[in-house]
MIROPA-8925 format. One record per residue (C-alpha): x, y, z. Coordinates in Angstrom, 2 decimals, decimal comma. Example, Ala and Ser with C-alpha at 12.3 -4.5 7.8 and 13.67 -1.06 7.14 Angstrom:
2
x_y_z
12,30_-4,50_7,80
13,67_-1,06_7,14
END
This chain:
412
x_y_z
200,04_-110,61_-19,85
202,30_-109,94_-22,78
201,42_-108,91_-26,31
202,19_-111,20_-29,23
201,67_-109,82_-32,69
201,36_-112,51_-35,35
200,43_-112,68_-39,03
196,73_-112,05_-39,45
195,97_-114,78_-41,96
197,64_-118,13_-42,51
196,67_-120,44_-45,35
197,15_-124,21_-45,14
200,44_-125,38_-46,58
200,50_-126,78_-50,09
199,09_-130,28_-50,23
197,40_-130,08_-46,85
193,93_-131,59_-46,62
192,63_-130,07_-43,39
190,92_-126,93_-44,72
189,91_-125,76_-48,18
191,50_-122,46_-49,27
188,62_-121,65_-51,60
186,07_-122,19_-48,86
188,12_-120,18_-46,40
187,78_-117,32_-48,88
184,04_-117,65_-48,33
184,59_-117,41_-44,57
186,51_-114,18_-45,06
183,80_-112,68_-47,26
180,92_-113,51_-44,92
182,66_-112,45_-41,71
183,92_-109,25_-43,30
180,34_-108,50_-44,26
179,26_-108,69_-40,62
181,96_-106,17_-39,66
181,33_-103,85_-42,62
177,57_-103,74_-42,03
178,11_-102,88_-38,38
176,74_-106,09_-36,89
179,97_-106,27_-34,93
182,61_-103,53_-34,81
185,37_-106,10_-35,18
186,25_-109,73_-34,66
189,00_-112,29_-34,49
188,13_-115,80_-35,69
190,21_-118,95_-35,91
189,62_-122,39_-37,37
192,03_-125,30_-36,98
191,92_-128,81_-38,39
194,80_-131,24_-38,06
197,20_-128,33_-37,60
195,92_-126,37_-40,60
195,09_-123,03_-39,02
193,23_-120,07_-40,47
192,75_-116,77_-38,63
190,63_-113,76_-39,60
191,25_-110,34_-38,03
188,60_-107,86_-39,14
187,23_-104,46_-38,18
188,34_-102,26_-35,32
188,56_-102,00_-31,56
185,76_-99,43_-31,56
182,64_-98,91_-33,66
183,64_-95,47_-34,92
187,23_-95,19_-36,09
190,12_-95,90_-33,80
192,68_-98,68_-33,91
192,17_-101,74_-36,10
191,50_-105,11_-34,54
194,63_-107,15_-33,76
195,31_-110,83_-33,53
196,37_-110,33_-29,91
193,30_-108,28_-28,97
192,04_-109,09_-25,47
188,39_-110,15_-25,32
186,07_-110,54_-22,36
185,24_-114,23_-22,85
182,44_-114,39_-20,24
181,08_-117,95_-19,98
183,95_-119,37_-22,01
185,64_-119,09_-18,58
183,58_-122,06_-17,37
185,56_-124,79_-19,18
188,86_-123,35_-17,90
187,66_-123,53_-14,31
186,31_-127,04_-14,87
189,70_-128,21_-16,17
191,43_-126,77_-13,09
188,99_-128,70_-10,91
189,72_-131,95_-12,73
193,47_-131,50_-12,20
192,74_-131,57_-8,46
190,57_-134,66_-8,91
193,42_-136,42_-10,68
195,73_-135,52_-7,79
193,16_-136,93_-5,31
192,88_-133,56_-3,59
189,18_-133,51_-4,53
186,78_-136,34_-5,37
183,87_-135,98_-7,76
181,24_-137,57_-5,54
182,39_-136,46_-2,10
180,36_-133,77_-0,33
181,78_-130,27_-0,53
180,78_-129,59_3,07
184,34_-129,57_4,46
185,49_-126,80_2,10
182,12_-125,07_1,74
180,49_-125,41_5,16
178,08_-122,61_4,20
176,37_-125,12_1,90
176,12_-127,98_4,41
172,76_-129,10_5,80
170,70_-127,68_2,95
166,95_-127,16_2,92
165,08_-127,42_-0,39
162,03_-125,47_-1,57
158,98_-127,68_-1,92
158,03_-125,55_-4,96
160,46_-123,29_-6,84
158,04_-120,37_-6,58
157,13_-121,10_-2,97
157,85_-119,15_0,20
161,39_-119,40_1,51
160,30_-121,21_4,66
158,28_-123,85_2,79
161,11_-126,37_2,60
162,16_-129,95_3,17
165,57_-131,41_4,05
168,05_-132,11_1,27
168,21_-135,82_0,49
171,99_-135,70_0,27
174,87_-133,21_0,38
176,08_-131,20_-2,61
179,08_-132,78_-4,38
181,81_-131,55_-6,70
180,04_-133,33_-9,56
176,94_-131,24_-8,81
178,98_-128,03_-9,12
180,57_-129,13_-12,40
177,25_-130,13_-13,95
175,18_-127,23_-12,54
172,97_-129,60_-10,54
173,66_-128,19_-7,07
170,23_-126,53_-6,77
171,28_-122,89_-7,24
171,51_-121,00_-10,53
169,76_-118,73_-12,97
166,18_-118,52_-11,77
163,65_-118,78_-14,60
160,90_-117,27_-12,47
159,27_-113,83_-12,26
161,36_-111,30_-10,29
158,59_-111,27_-7,70
159,12_-114,96_-6,83
160,48_-115,17_-3,26
163,71_-116,96_-4,22
164,39_-114,61_-7,13
163,77_-111,58_-4,96
165,95_-112,93_-2,15
168,89_-113,63_-4,46
168,64_-110,17_-6,03
168,41_-108,50_-2,62
171,58_-110,27_-1,53
173,46_-109,47_-4,74
174,05_-113,13_-5,56
171,71_-113,56_-8,52
173,18_-114,40_-11,93
174,40_-111,13_-13,41
176,50_-110,03_-16,38
180,25_-110,68_-16,10
182,22_-108,44_-13,75
179,04_-107,21_-12,10
179,31_-106,35_-8,43
179,38_-109,41_-6,18
180,53_-109,61_-2,57
183,90_-111,15_-1,79
184,02_-114,98_-1,98
183,43_-115,76_1,70
180,58_-113,28_1,91
179,14_-114,58_-1,38
179,01_-118,11_0,05
177,56_-116,88_3,34
174,71_-115,12_1,56
174,11_-118,06_-0,75
173,97_-120,36_2,25
171,15_-118,32_3,76
168,82_-119,51_0,99
167,21_-122,88_0,29
167,94_-124,87_-2,84
165,47_-124,72_-5,71
165,60_-128,50_-6,12
167,23_-131,52_-4,53
170,99_-131,86_-5,21
171,48_-133,63_-8,51
167,83_-133,41_-9,55
167,90_-130,49_-12,00
170,07_-128,16_-14,09
170,35_-124,43_-13,30
172,79_-122,30_-15,22
175,99_-120,64_-14,04
176,12_-120,58_-10,23
177,86_-123,95_-10,12
180,92_-122,38_-11,78
180,93_-119,40_-9,41
180,81_-121,70_-6,38
183,38_-124,02_-7,97
185,84_-121,13_-8,14
185,49_-120,56_-4,39
185,96_-124,28_-3,77
189,19_-124,36_-5,81
190,58_-121,31_-4,02
189,91_-122,86_-0,62
191,25_-126,27_-1,65
194,51_-124,70_-2,84
194,76_-121,96_-0,23
195,23_-119,20_-2,79
193,09_-116,90_-4,97
191,30_-118,46_-7,92
193,39_-116,49_-10,41
196,56_-118,09_-9,06
194,98_-121,54_-9,15
194,01_-121,16_-12,81
197,38_-119,69_-13,72
199,41_-122,45_-12,08
197,27_-125,38_-13,20
196,08_-124,39_-16,68
197,22_-121,03_-18,03
200,99_-121,05_-17,49
201,51_-124,69_-18,54
199,69_-123,98_-21,81
201,47_-120,67_-22,43
198,22_-118,70_-22,02
200,05_-115,58_-20,86
197,31_-113,17_-21,92
194,48_-114,89_-20,03
193,40_-113,69_-16,59
190,83_-111,83_-14,54
192,30_-108,34_-14,97
194,04_-106,42_-17,74
197,24_-104,61_-16,68
197,69_-100,97_-17,60
200,15_-101,78_-20,39
197,58_-104,11_-21,99
194,55_-101,84_-22,03
195,35_-100,63_-25,56
194,53_-104,19_-26,69
191,15_-104,26_-24,93
188,31_-103,20_-27,26
185,21_-101,28_-26,32
182,46_-103,73_-25,36
179,08_-102,90_-26,92
175,45_-103,74_-26,47
172,54_-102,83_-28,72
170,25_-100,07_-27,49
166,73_-101,55_-27,86
165,19_-98,15_-28,60
167,52_-96,83_-31,30
169,03_-100,13_-32,44
172,49_-98,54_-32,25
175,47_-100,11_-30,55
176,33_-98,29_-27,33
179,35_-98,82_-25,07
178,93_-101,27_-22,19
182,55_-101,34_-20,97
185,22_-98,90_-22,15
188,98_-99,49_-21,73
189,27_-95,95_-20,38
187,39_-97,04_-17,25
187,06_-100,78_-17,67
185,83_-103,07_-14,92
188,60_-105,43_-16,06
191,33_-102,82_-15,46
191,23_-103,33_-11,69
190,87_-106,32_-9,38
187,33_-107,32_-8,48
186,05_-108,29_-5,05
184,92_-111,58_-6,58
186,61_-113,27_-9,54
183,85_-115,40_-11,04
185,25_-118,63_-12,42
182,26_-118,86_-14,73
182,32_-115,42_-16,31
185,20_-113,01_-15,75
188,27_-114,08_-17,75
189,78_-112,13_-20,62
191,75_-113,98_-23,28
193,05_-113,91_-26,85
192,44_-116,13_-29,83
195,85_-117,78_-29,56
195,49_-118,43_-25,85
192,09_-120,02_-26,27
193,29_-122,05_-29,24
195,96_-123,54_-26,97
193,28_-124,48_-24,45
191,01_-125,94_-27,13
193,85_-127,92_-28,70
194,74_-129,36_-25,30
191,22_-130,76_-24,93
191,05_-131,99_-28,53
194,44_-133,61_-27,97
193,13_-135,67_-25,08
194,52_-133,42_-22,34
197,94_-132,67_-23,82
199,28_-129,82_-25,96
202,76_-128,65_-26,87
204,36_-131,48_-24,93
202,51_-130,55_-21,73
199,85_-132,79_-20,24
197,16_-131,02_-18,23
194,63_-133,87_-17,92
194,44_-137,54_-18,76
192,45_-138,59_-21,81
189,78_-140,28_-19,64
189,30_-137,05_-17,69
188,79_-135,07_-20,90
186,34_-137,68_-22,16
184,39_-137,48_-18,91
184,33_-133,67_-19,00
183,05_-133,62_-22,58
180,40_-136,36_-22,21
176,76_-135,45_-21,58
175,93_-135,75_-17,87
172,23_-134,84_-17,99
169,17_-137,07_-18,08
166,40_-136,50_-20,66
164,24_-134,82_-18,00
167,04_-132,44_-17,07
167,73_-131,73_-20,73
164,12_-130,76_-21,29
164,34_-128,14_-18,57
167,65_-126,75_-19,81
166,88_-126,52_-23,54
165,79_-122,84_-23,53
169,08_-121,82_-21,96
171,28_-123,94_-24,16
169,85_-121,86_-26,99
170,32_-124,23_-29,94
168,64_-127,47_-30,86
171,96_-129,18_-31,59
173,42_-128,38_-28,15
171,44_-131,05_-26,37
173,67_-132,00_-23,46
175,94_-130,66_-20,74
179,21_-132,04_-19,42
181,59_-130,32_-16,99
181,45_-126,64_-17,97
180,69_-127,38_-21,63
177,65_-128,06_-23,77
177,67_-131,37_-25,63
175,90_-132,27_-28,87
174,08_-135,58_-28,53
171,94_-135,54_-31,69
172,90_-134,46_-35,19
170,48_-131,72_-36,22
173,02_-129,56_-38,07
176,58_-129,77_-39,37
178,02_-130,56_-35,95
178,58_-134,25_-35,23
177,43_-135,85_-31,96
180,24_-135,39_-29,49
180,88_-131,79_-30,47
181,41_-129,69_-27,34
182,16_-126,10_-26,39
180,38_-123,02_-25,13
179,61_-119,37_-25,78
180,38_-116,18_-23,90
177,50_-113,76_-23,56
179,75_-110,76_-24,22
180,22_-111,91_-27,80
182,37_-115,03_-28,03
181,98_-118,68_-29,00
184,14_-121,82_-29,16
183,68_-125,44_-30,16
185,70_-128,62_-30,62
184,45_-131,41_-32,87
186,51_-134,58_-32,24
184,89_-136,46_-35,13
186,03_-133,79_-37,60
189,21_-132,95_-35,65
187,97_-129,36_-35,90
188,28_-126,36_-33,57
186,60_-122,98_-34,00
187,02_-119,82_-31,91
185,17_-116,56_-32,60
185,80_-113,46_-30,49
183,77_-110,25_-30,85
182,95_-107,34_-28,54
179,18_-107,22_-28,96
177,02_-108,60_-26,17
174,53_-111,36_-27,00
170,88_-110,32_-26,89
169,39_-113,77_-26,22
170,55_-117,25_-25,14
170,81_-118,22_-28,81
174,02_-117,02_-30,48
173,74_-114,04_-32,87
173,94_-114,38_-36,68
177,71_-113,82_-36,82
178,28_-116,76_-34,44
175,86_-119,05_-36,26
177,43_-118,15_-39,61
180,92_-118,74_-38,24
180,10_-122,29_-37,23
178,64_-123,08_-40,65
181,66_-121,48_-42,32
184,04_-123,55_-40,22
182,34_-126,82_-41,15
181,94_-125,99_-44,82
185,70_-125,35_-45,02
186,53_-128,94_-44,06
188,49_-130,35_-46,99
END
């Protein structure tokens, strides 16, 4: 990773029609209020429309004093890692190394010959055979049968996953190494038949193992070669080198008793400062606003950015099209967190119904450690917000909801 210091604010050029300068002033005022009132210690936000780019850099790297926030600050982007891993998978599909609807058994033999719980809360031996194998499409759409268990901790499957250390945990939490992770996962039955339901997150974690095995190299190298380096995303990766730690802010969470922000991960002893046993393709990347803008622009540009093509336009359209049935959507709504995010593609949420300012077809996703991103093809609009305060619920916090409104209201 290398640091790149850039001007903190850039107004649209004279005569441009992408974004309104007056309404961008409103964005600055509202976001600065969130930082000044202590809702977030600091933030970096970017909006882009037709090449008119506006960036806000506000607050500091820590809640009490310290260095000011920088445009090249490194943020723990958590679940905003999921689209990056999905894009890497689709590059292998386009090379015919992987196929969307082929079983993953050859590369993930631990998941072959699955048994399925007859009831999600049932005993682990009360199962039936899987009707079909798990496919790559199942991993990309989170329909493989494993994921975040919305059951009491006492439920047998929830208890078994926790005991094995393979339940859905915060980013960079302790997980066994990839082969051991798959072995432990393979000891357990599926919660539903492959393709029948939507369970959050684990599909991306398993997908990362699949990509590493398909390419014969660690996931970090796969992402770097196929997505990050071609797009110039030099600051994005699973670990922060020693010479970059001064750009990593303190990560905070709110103490429920006092209401104060308390450190969750400190650069002085950060979990991102050293390699992990398991690099989770759905949760563990760090990135910067400019790196993620390059990724977002590539998708909005139909798979190409800066003269480099990562994916074909049809592949991007497939990735960003809702893949869930109405029944699956009904079960996933509480996790998607917002009424307007009513669908799921490959690693991204997809808006299917206009209930707010976002047009149908808008896609993107949030990171539970305080980040959010969206692309709106109808408005040719991209928004990226990076903070270092952990979410407290599936629904984004006020600063994220305000940012999206501010981005749309600035459309000229």
